[in-house]
C-alpha positions as CSV (number, residue, x, y, z in Angstrom):
1,M,143.4,37.4,188.7
2,F,145.7,35.8,186.6
3,R,148.6,38.5,186.5
4,S,149.5,41.8,188.1
5,R,152.5,42.2,185.8
6,T,153.4,41.2,182.3
7,C,156.8,39.2,181.3
8,G,158.6,42.4,180.1
9,E,158.1,45.2,182.5
10,L,159.8,44.6,185.8
11,T,163.1,46.3,186.4
12,I,165.5,46.6,189.3
13,K,162.9,49.4,190.5
14,N,160.7,46.6,191.3
15,V,162.4,44.2,193.5
16,G,160.6,43.5,196.8
17,E,157.6,43.4,195.2
18,I,155.1,40.8,195.2
19,V,153.7,39.7,191.7
20,T,151.6,37.3,189.8
21,L,152.8,36.5,186.0
22,A,151.4,34.2,183.4
23,G,152.6,33.1,180.2
24,W,154.6,30.2,178.4
25,V,157.8,27.9,179.5
26,Q,160.5,29.1,177.2
27,T,163.2,27.2,178.6
28,I,164.1,24.8,181.5
29,R,167.3,24.9,183.6
30,K,167.8,22.8,186.6
31,F,170.8,23.1,188.8
32,G,170.9,20.5,191.6
33,A,168.2,21.5,194.1
34,I,167.0,24.7,192.0
35,T,165.3,25.1,188.8
36,F,165.2,28.5,186.6
37,I,162.6,28.9,183.7
38,D,162.3,31.5,181.3
39,L,158.6,32.7,181.3
40,R,157.4,34.2,178.1
41,D,154.4,36.4,176.9
42,R,153.8,39.0,174.2
43,Y,155.6,41.6,176.4
44,G,159.0,39.9,177.3
45,I,160.6,37.2,179.3
46,T,161.2,37.0,183.1
47,Q,163.6,34.4,184.8
48,I,161.8,32.5,187.5
49,L,163.4,31.1,190.3
50,F,162.0,27.9,191.7
51,G,163.9,27.4,195.2
52,E,164.4,23.8,197.0
53,N,161.2,24.0,198.8
54,L,159.2,23.9,195.5
55,N,161.4,21.2,193.9
56,N,159.2,18.4,194.9
57,Q,156.3,19.8,193.6
58,L,158.1,20.2,190.4
59,E,158.7,16.8,190.6
60,E,155.0,15.8,190.8
61,N,154.1,18.5,188.4
62,S,156.8,18.7,186.0
63,L,156.9,21.5,183.2
64,G,157.7,21.3,179.3
65,R,158.3,23.7,176.9
66,E,155.3,25.9,176.3
67,F,153.2,25.0,179.3
68,V,151.1,28.0,180.2
69,L,152.3,28.6,183.8
70,Q,151.0,31.2,186.4
71,V,153.5,32.2,189.3
72,N,153.3,33.9,192.2
73,G,156.5,35.6,193.8
74,T,158.8,38.0,195.4
75,V,160.8,40.1,192.5
76,T,164.7,39.7,193.5
77,E,167.9,41.1,192.1
78,R,169.8,38.8,190.0
79,S,173.2,37.7,190.8
80,N,173.8,36.8,187.0
81,K,172.5,39.5,185.2
82,N,171.5,39.4,181.4
83,K,172.0,42.6,179.8
84,N,170.3,41.7,176.7
85,I,166.5,41.7,177.8
86,A,165.0,44.2,179.6
87,T,164.1,42.4,182.7
88,G,167.7,41.2,182.7
89,E,168.6,42.3,186.4
90,I,166.1,40.9,188.2
91,E,163.9,37.5,188.6
92,V,160.9,36.2,190.5
93,T,161.5,33.9,193.6
94,V,158.4,31.5,193.1
95,N,155.9,31.2,196.2
96,N,153.5,28.9,194.7
97,F,152.4,28.2,190.7
98,T,149.6,26.9,189.0
99,I,149.9,24.9,185.6
100,L,147.2,26.4,183.8
101,N,147.5,24.3,180.4
102,K,149.9,21.6,179.6
103,S,151.6,21.4,176.0
104,E,152.5,19.0,173.5
105,T,156.2,19.1,172.5
106,P,156.0,21.6,169.9
107,P,157.1,20.5,166.3
108,F,160.0,23.2,166.2
109,T,161.5,25.5,168.8
110,I,159.9,28.8,169.5
111,Q,163.0,30.9,169.3
112,D,164.1,33.6,167.0
113,E,166.6,30.8,165.1
114,T,163.9,28.1,164.9
115,D,164.7,24.6,163.3
116,G,161.3,24.9,161.5
117,G,160.9,25.0,158.0
118,D,158.3,27.4,155.9
119,D,155.8,24.5,155.4
120,L,156.0,23.4,158.8
121,R,155.8,27.0,160.6
122,M,152.8,27.8,158.1
123,K,150.9,24.6,159.1
124,Y,151.5,25.5,163.0
125,R,151.2,29.0,162.6
126,Y,149.6,30.0,165.8
127,L,153.1,28.7,167.2
128,D,155.3,30.2,164.9
129,L,153.7,33.5,166.0
130,R,154.7,32.9,169.5
131,R,158.2,33.8,168.2
132,N,159.7,37.0,169.1
133,A,161.0,37.4,165.6
134,V,157.3,37.2,164.2
135,K,155.7,39.1,167.0
136,K,158.1,42.1,165.9
137,N,156.9,41.9,162.1
138,I,153.1,42.2,163.7
139,E,153.7,44.8,165.8
140,L,155.7,46.8,163.0
141,R,152.3,46.1,161.1
142,Y,150.3,47.6,163.7
143,A,152.5,50.6,163.8
144,V,152.4,51.3,160.3
145,N,148.4,51.0,160.4
146,R,148.3,53.3,163.6
147,S,150.6,55.9,162.3
148,A,148.8,55.9,159.1
149,R,145.4,56.3,160.3
150,N,146.2,59.3,162.7
151,Y,148.0,61.2,159.8
152,L,144.8,60.6,157.9
153,H,142.4,61.7,160.7
154,E,144.6,64.9,161.5
155,N,144.1,65.7,157.8
156,G,140.5,65.6,157.4
157,F,140.0,62.0,156.1
158,I,136.9,59.8,157.0
159,D,137.1,55.9,157.5
160,I,134.2,54.5,155.2
161,E,133.6,50.9,154.6
162,T,132.6,49.4,151.3
163,P,131.3,46.1,150.5
164,F,133.0,42.7,149.9
165,L,130.3,41.2,148.0
166,I,130.2,43.2,144.7
167,K,129.4,42.9,141.2
168,S,132.3,40.9,138.8
169,T,133.6,43.2,136.4
170,P,137.0,41.5,135.3
171,E,139.4,43.7,133.8
172,G,142.9,42.7,134.5
173,A,143.3,40.3,137.3
174,R,140.9,37.4,137.7
175,D,138.1,37.9,140.4
176,F,137.3,35.6,143.2
177,V,133.7,34.8,142.6
178,V,131.1,33.9,145.7
179,P,127.8,32.0,144.4
180,S,124.6,33.2,145.8
181,R,121.9,30.7,147.2
182,M,119.4,33.4,147.2
183,N,119.9,34.1,143.6
184,V,120.5,30.9,141.8
185,G,123.0,31.0,139.0
186,Q,124.4,34.4,140.1
187,F,127.7,35.2,141.8
188,Y,129.1,38.0,143.7
189,A,132.8,38.8,143.6
190,L,135.6,39.7,145.8
191,P,136.8,43.4,145.3
192,Q,140.2,43.6,143.7
193,S,139.9,47.3,145.2
194,P,137.1,49.5,146.2
195,Q,137.8,51.7,143.1
196,T,134.4,52.4,141.8
197,F,133.1,52.6,145.6
198,K,135.4,55.3,146.3
199,Q,134.8,57.2,143.2
200,L,131.0,57.0,144.3
201,L,131.7,58.6,147.6
202,M,133.3,61.5,145.9
203,V,129.8,62.0,144.1
204,S,128.3,61.8,147.4
205,G,130.4,64.4,148.9
206,Y,132.6,62.8,151.1
207,D,135.9,64.7,149.9
208,K,138.2,62.9,151.8
209,Y,137.9,59.2,152.3
210,Y,140.1,56.2,153.4
211,Q,140.0,52.8,154.3
212,I,142.7,50.3,155.3
213,V,141.1,47.4,153.4
214,K,141.4,43.9,152.5
215,C,141.5,43.4,148.6
216,F,141.2,40.0,146.6
217,R,142.8,38.8,143.4
218,D,143.0,35.5,141.9
219,E,146.6,35.4,140.4
220,D,149.5,33.3,140.7
221,L,151.5,34.3,143.5
222,R,155.4,35.2,144.5
223,A,157.0,36.7,147.5
224,D,155.3,39.8,147.3
225,R,151.8,38.6,146.3
226,Q,148.9,37.0,148.3
227,P,145.3,36.2,147.2
228,E,144.2,38.7,150.1
229,F,146.0,41.5,150.7
230,T,145.7,45.0,152.5
231,Q,145.6,48.6,150.9
232,I,145.6,51.9,152.4
233,D,143.2,53.1,149.9
234,C,142.8,57.0,149.6
235,E,140.5,59.5,147.5
236,M,140.0,63.3,147.4
237,S,137.6,65.5,146.0
238,F,138.7,69.0,144.1
239,V,142.2,68.0,143.9
240,E,144.8,68.2,141.0
241,Q,147.9,65.7,140.7
242,E,150.1,68.1,142.9
243,D,147.7,68.2,145.7
244,I,147.9,64.4,145.6
245,L,151.4,64.0,145.6
246,N,152.1,66.5,148.4
247,M,149.7,64.8,150.7
248,F,150.7,61.5,150.5
249,E,154.3,62.1,150.4
250,G,153.5,63.7,154.2
251,L,151.9,60.3,155.2
252,I,155.0,58.3,154.0
253,K,157.5,60.6,155.8
254,S,154.9,60.5,159.0
255,I,155.2,56.7,158.9
256,F,158.9,57.0,158.9
257,K,159.2,59.3,161.6
258,E,156.6,57.2,163.8
259,V,157.5,53.9,162.8
260,K,161.4,54.0,162.5
261,N,162.1,57.4,163.8
262,I,163.8,58.4,160.3
263,D,163.1,62.3,159.7
264,Y,163.3,62.0,156.0
265,T,163.7,65.6,155.1
266,S,165.2,65.0,151.6
267,V,162.8,66.3,148.5
268,V,160.9,63.2,146.8
269,E,162.5,62.9,143.6
270,R,160.1,62.7,140.4
271,M,160.8,61.0,137.1
272,T,158.7,60.4,134.3
273,W,157.8,57.0,133.1
274,Q,159.9,57.2,130.2
275,E,163.0,58.4,132.0
276,A,162.4,55.5,134.2
277,M,162.6,53.1,131.6
278,W,165.4,54.9,129.6
279,Q,167.9,55.4,132.5
280,Y,166.9,52.2,134.6
281,G,165.1,49.6,132.1
282,N,161.9,49.7,134.6
283,D,159.3,51.9,136.1
284,K,160.3,51.4,139.6
285,P,163.9,52.1,139.7
286,D,165.8,51.7,143.0
287,I,167.7,55.1,143.2
288,R,169.9,54.6,146.3
289,F,172.8,53.9,143.8
290,G,173.8,55.0,140.3
291,M,174.9,52.4,137.4
292,Q,172.1,53.9,134.9
293,L,172.0,52.5,131.6
294,C,173.8,53.5,128.7
295,N,171.8,52.6,125.1
296,L,174.0,51.6,122.7
297,K,171.4,50.7,120.3
298,F,167.6,50.9,120.4
299,P,164.5,50.6,118.4
300,A,163.6,53.9,116.8
301,H,160.2,53.7,118.0
302,S,160.8,53.1,121.5
303,F,162.4,56.7,122.1
304,P,162.1,58.8,119.2
305,E,163.4,62.1,120.7
306,K,167.0,60.3,121.8
307,N,169.9,60.1,119.3
308,N,170.6,56.7,118.2
309,I,174.2,56.2,119.2
310,S,174.5,52.3,117.8
311,D,177.4,53.6,115.4
312,L,179.7,52.9,118.5
313,I,179.1,49.6,118.4
314,A,178.9,49.2,114.6
315,A,181.1,46.1,113.9
316,D,180.8,42.6,112.3
317,L,179.3,41.3,115.6
318,A,176.2,39.4,115.0
319,V,175.4,39.7,118.6
320,F,175.0,43.3,118.5
321,N,173.9,43.6,114.9
322,D,170.8,41.3,115.1
323,A,169.9,42.7,118.2
324,E,166.7,44.9,118.5
325,T,168.7,46.6,121.5
326,V,172.2,46.7,123.0
327,V,172.2,48.1,126.6
328,A,175.3,48.5,129.1
329,I,175.8,49.4,132.6
330,A,179.3,50.3,134.3
331,V,179.8,48.7,137.5
332,P,182.0,50.9,140.2
333,D,185.4,49.3,140.6
334,C,185.1,45.8,139.1
335,S,187.7,45.7,136.6
336,E,189.4,43.5,138.5
337,F,187.0,40.6,138.0
338,T,188.5,37.4,137.0
339,R,187.4,35.2,134.4
340,K,185.7,32.9,136.7
341,Q,183.5,36.0,138.1
342,T,182.5,37.3,134.6
343,D,181.7,33.3,133.6
344,E,179.3,33.5,136.8
345,L,177.9,36.6,135.5
346,T,177.5,35.3,131.9
347,E,175.5,32.0,133.8
348,W,173.3,34.3,136.1
349,V,171.9,36.3,133.0
350,K,171.4,33.0,130.8
351,R,168.9,31.9,133.8
352,P,165.4,31.2,132.6
353,Q,163.9,34.1,134.9
354,I,166.3,36.3,133.1
355,G,166.3,35.0,129.8
356,M,169.5,36.0,127.9
357,K,171.4,34.2,125.4
358,G,175.3,35.8,126.8
359,L,176.9,38.6,128.2
360,V,179.3,41.0,126.6
361,F,182.0,42.9,129.0
362,I,184.5,45.5,128.8
363,K,187.0,46.0,131.9
364,C,188.4,49.7,132.2
365,N,191.6,49.1,133.7
366,T,193.1,51.3,136.0
367,D,196.4,51.8,133.6
368,G,194.0,53.1,130.8
369,T,193.6,50.4,129.1
370,F,190.8,48.1,128.2
371,K,189.8,44.4,128.0
372,S,186.9,43.0,126.5
373,S,185.2,39.6,125.6
374,V,184.8,41.0,122.0
375,D,188.4,42.7,121.9
376,K,188.9,41.2,118.0
377,F,185.8,43.5,117.0
378,Y,187.0,46.6,118.5
379,S,190.0,48.7,118.6
380,E,191.2,50.2,121.7
381,E,189.7,53.7,120.7
382,K,186.2,52.1,119.9
383,L,186.2,50.7,123.4
384,K,187.2,53.7,125.2
385,A,184.4,55.6,122.8
386,I,181.9,52.9,124.4
387,A,183.3,53.4,128.0
388,Q,182.8,57.5,127.8
389,A,179.2,57.0,126.7
390,A,178.6,54.6,129.7
391,N,180.1,56.9,131.9
392,A,182.8,54.5,133.2
393,K,185.7,55.4,134.8
394,A,189.2,53.7,135.3
395,G,188.6,50.6,137.5
396,D,184.9,50.2,136.2
397,L,183.6,47.3,134.6
398,I,180.9,47.6,131.6
399,L,178.3,44.9,131.3
400,I,176.4,44.6,128.0
401,L,173.5,42.6,126.9
402,A,171.8,42.7,123.5
403,G,168.4,41.0,122.4
404,Q,164.7,42.0,122.0
405,E,163.5,45.1,123.3
406,E,161.3,44.3,126.2
407,R,163.5,41.4,127.4
408,T,166.8,42.9,127.3
409,R,165.6,46.5,129.0
410,K,164.2,43.9,131.6
411,A,167.4,41.7,132.0
412,I,169.6,44.6,132.3
413,S,167.4,46.2,134.9
414,E,167.7,43.1,136.8
415,L,171.5,42.4,136.5
416,R,171.9,46.2,137.6
417,L,169.7,45.3,140.8
418,E,171.9,42.1,141.1
419,M,175.2,44.0,141.2
420,G,174.1,47.0,143.3
421,K,173.0,44.1,146.0
422,R,176.4,42.0,145.4
423,L,178.3,45.5,146.0
424,G,176.0,46.6,148.9
425,Y,174.6,49.6,147.5
426,R,171.1,48.1,148.4
427,K,171.0,48.5,152.2
428,E,168.2,47.6,154.4
429,D,168.5,50.7,156.4
430,E,168.6,53.4,153.6
431,F,165.1,54.5,152.4
432,K,164.8,56.5,149.1
433,L,161.3,57.5,147.9
434,L,160.6,58.4,144.2
435,W,157.5,59.9,142.2
436,V,157.2,58.2,138.7
437,V,154.6,59.9,136.6
438,D,153.3,60.3,133.2
439,F,152.6,56.9,132.4
440,P,151.1,55.7,129.1
441,L,147.2,55.8,129.1
442,F,147.3,52.4,127.4
443,E,149.1,49.3,126.6
444,Y,148.4,47.5,123.3
445,A,147.5,43.8,123.3
446,E,148.7,42.5,120.2
447,E,146.8,39.4,120.3
448,E,143.7,40.9,120.8
449,N,144.5,43.6,118.6
450,R,143.2,46.2,120.8
451,W,144.0,48.7,123.6
452,V,144.2,48.0,127.4
453,A,144.4,50.3,130.2
454,R,147.9,50.3,131.7
455,H,146.6,51.4,134.9
456,H,142.6,50.9,135.2
457,P,139.9,52.3,133.1
458,F,139.2,55.2,135.4
459,T,142.2,57.1,134.9
460,S,142.0,60.4,133.5
461,P,144.5,61.3,130.5
462,K,146.9,64.5,130.8
463,P,144.3,67.4,130.1
464,S,146.5,68.2,127.1
465,D,145.1,64.7,125.8
466,I,141.6,64.9,126.6
467,E,140.7,66.4,123.3
468,T,142.8,63.5,121.2
469,M,140.8,60.6,123.6
470,I,137.4,62.4,122.5
471,H,137.9,63.3,119.1
472,N,140.3,60.4,117.6
473,N,139.8,56.5,118.2
474,P,140.7,55.2,114.3
475,A,140.6,51.4,113.6
476,I,144.0,50.0,113.9
477,E,144.0,47.8,110.6
478,N,147.6,46.5,111.0
479,A,149.0,45.2,114.1
480,A,152.4,46.4,113.4
481,D,151.0,50.3,112.8
482,Y,149.6,50.6,116.4
483,L,152.3,53.0,117.4
484,K,151.0,55.5,114.7
485,H,147.9,55.5,116.4
486,P,147.0,58.7,118.3
487,Y,146.4,56.8,121.6
488,A,150.0,55.6,121.6
489,N,151.0,58.8,123.0
490,I,148.6,59.6,125.3
491,K,149.8,60.2,128.8
492,A,147.8,59.6,132.0
493,N,147.1,61.5,134.8
494,A,148.7,59.0,137.1
495,Y,151.7,58.5,139.7
496,D,153.2,55.7,141.2
497,M,155.4,56.1,144.6
498,V,158.7,54.1,144.7
499,L,160.4,53.0,147.4
500,N,164.2,51.3,147.2
501,G,163.0,49.7,144.0
502,N,159.4,48.9,144.9
503,E,156.3,50.1,144.0
504,I,154.7,50.8,147.3
505,G,151.6,53.2,145.9
506,G,150.0,54.1,143.0
507,G,147.3,56.4,141.9
508,S,146.0,58.9,139.4
509,I,143.2,61.9,138.5
510,R,139.9,60.0,138.1
511,I,137.9,60.3,134.9
512,Y,134.6,62.3,136.3
513,Q,132.7,63.1,132.7
514,K,130.4,60.6,131.4
515,E,131.6,61.0,127.9
516,L,135.1,60.7,128.4
517,Q,134.5,57.8,130.8
518,Q,132.6,56.3,127.5
519,K,135.1,56.9,125.4
520,M,137.7,55.3,127.6
521,F,135.5,52.2,127.6
522,A,135.1,52.4,123.8
523,A,138.6,52.4,123.4
524,L,139.1,49.3,125.4
525,G,136.6,47.7,123.2
526,M,133.4,47.5,125.3
527,N,130.3,48.5,123.3
528,E,127.7,50.6,124.7
529,E,125.7,47.6,125.9
530,E,128.7,46.1,127.8
531,Q,129.3,49.4,129.4
532,Q,126.0,49.7,130.8
533,H,126.0,46.0,132.0
534,K,129.5,46.5,134.0
535,F,129.5,49.8,134.9
536,G,126.4,51.8,134.4
537,F,126.1,52.4,138.0
538,L,129.0,54.8,137.6
539,L,128.2,56.1,134.5
540,G,124.6,57.0,135.9
541,A,126.3,58.3,138.7
542,F,128.4,60.9,136.7
543,E,125.1,62.2,135.6
544,F,124.5,64.0,139.1
545,G,127.4,66.4,139.5
546,A,130.4,64.2,139.8
547,P,133.4,66.6,141.1
548,P,136.8,66.4,139.9
549,H,138.9,63.7,142.1
550,G,141.7,61.6,142.5
551,G,143.3,59.2,144.7
552,I,145.9,56.5,145.6
553,A,146.2,52.9,147.2
554,F,149.3,51.9,149.0
555,G,150.4,48.3,149.0
556,F,150.1,48.1,153.1
557,D,151.9,44.6,153.3
558,R,154.6,45.5,151.0
559,L,155.3,48.9,152.5
560,C,155.5,46.9,156.1
561,S,158.0,44.4,154.8
562,I,160.1,46.8,153.5
563,L,160.2,49.2,156.4
564,G,160.8,45.3,158.3
565,G,163.9,44.5,156.2
566,S,162.2,41.6,154.6
567,E,161.8,40.8,150.6
568,S,158.3,38.7,151.7
569,I,155.0,40.2,152.8
570,R,153.9,36.8,154.2
571,D,156.4,37.8,156.9
572,F,153.9,40.6,157.9
573,I,150.8,38.9,157.4
574,A,149.4,37.0,160.4
575,F,147.7,34.2,158.6
576,P,149.1,34.3,155.0
577,K,148.6,31.9,152.3
578,N,151.8,29.7,150.5
579,N,152.8,30.0,147.2
580,S,150.1,27.9,145.9
581,G,147.4,29.7,147.2
582,R,146.7,27.5,149.9
583,D,146.4,27.7,153.8
584,V,148.0,24.7,155.0
585,M,147.0,25.2,158.4
586,L,143.2,25.0,157.8
587,D,143.8,23.1,154.8
588,A,142.0,25.7,152.5
589,P,140.6,25.9,150.1
590,S,138.9,22.5,150.1
591,S,135.9,20.8,148.9
592,I,132.4,21.4,150.5
593,D,129.6,18.7,150.9
594,T,127.0,17.7,148.6
595,K,124.3,19.8,150.5
596,Q,125.8,22.8,149.9
597,L,126.4,22.1,146.5
598,N,123.1,21.1,145.8
599,E,121.6,24.6,148.2
600,L,123.5,26.5,145.4
601,Q,122.7,24.2,142.6
602,I,126.2,23.9,141.4
603,K,127.4,20.7,139.7
604,L,130.7,19.6,139.7
605,T,132.3,17.7,136.6
606,P,134.0,14.3,137.2
607,K,137.5,15.9,136.7
608,E,136.8,18.5,139.3
609,I,135.7,16.1,142.0
610,N,138.8,14.1,141.4
């Protein structure tokens, strides 16, 4: 046998035992006639002692970093103990050893604090995976996977696989397509999710389905996106929204307990989409801290039920008068910010990714006075009134942005998060869950003069809006009038779970009646022929007793990254792609040879060949 013990399990209780270990050489330390090495495997590190009698053998068979080594020896107590590792009280005094395989000098150090950059580590990912920091991420991912499966099994769910080679029905993100050699000129698509299959499983009577499944989207990447990603995909029959929320609150709380040893006993808050946008500027708010938005001016159509309080900022000030929206936040205990600090914040909001022209501030001084970058336009009383509207107290700093509605609301949301981060309110070891509900069912695509689904075309409207869907769909003659259309106010029977300002799961109660599904497709601009071509299989299934059903999908990679305290899901994927969607280790995607192209009857243009 190659080993009788692992490198992470020996303790003082094992002193005197004869053991065989195998692993990789982490470090080598020579002290005169004796040599110490740290031998590493997946389970930990054990110090190995080569005495004087083995030095000649070591000279003849010199060791290097990352050599694969087998040793046989006796467990002895260390004279110089290391309390930082589990095996730090013992060492193994070698009787004999075998070099199982040699190694070239690694291109970077296989340690937590490595000297390898991202590109280099991704090229040699099989070496990067040996590092303890990466290993912990992979182990956490497995722990989340195991915990989710256990919970779902205990609650009656069945794991059912669905196909990866499916029909392309582009509606949102781009599909990856796969040519078929046996069906010339035709293509499969890789699934963006198993959405229609899990609905078909509900029609088939499997009332509690789940799958931890790979999904594929051909879209631009960033830290929390990969072309292939993993979902915890779930569906249930004979349920209402409340049943779904309760079941999957339980799932996340169970994962918290098993993986992080956190008893999440707090009630999971709920917030409508409109409240989230109004109070936080986005639909996935981080509620670990306050700093809610104060809307000083807004388009009347955005929140018609709110009182317009723009009289607070009425003045001969073009930056506010010409703006569609003026929004403020009160940053606690920052009134003593210097000119340099406020200038830095101004430059921060001017960055292209934020896109604002400038920043207005009001300092609520601790002596009860106010100092502002727009002092000449507002009296002390006016500044005080704005401060009261923003719920600012003495010592706070009010930050105000003004401009076009969508951009400004997004910018103030990003500014709030940035200030929360700078002030230490966004702690990695603090977790806060939130349900966001009552999303709009539709979004209006102005360039195309049509409605698009905010979630996906299988999401049901709220029961109170179903009649509106079925009996009202007037044409939109003027794009500017789309807000007057009956569909503009239809609410989706949909819900997102948010964790620390990240959407970790989203789902809905589904449409299960054929007539309503056809109306939904028609609202999205699909005629009858297109509906049948793309989704005839689903419409046909609804004719055979489809039950009421709904579900949710959790972003598995993202959930792991949040629990692991990382901003990037790549850290929790064994073999991720880079920001260009490339696997630099495999050098993929790559060209294929002419024979394969000919078999598929695909001809590349000169531009594609180059």
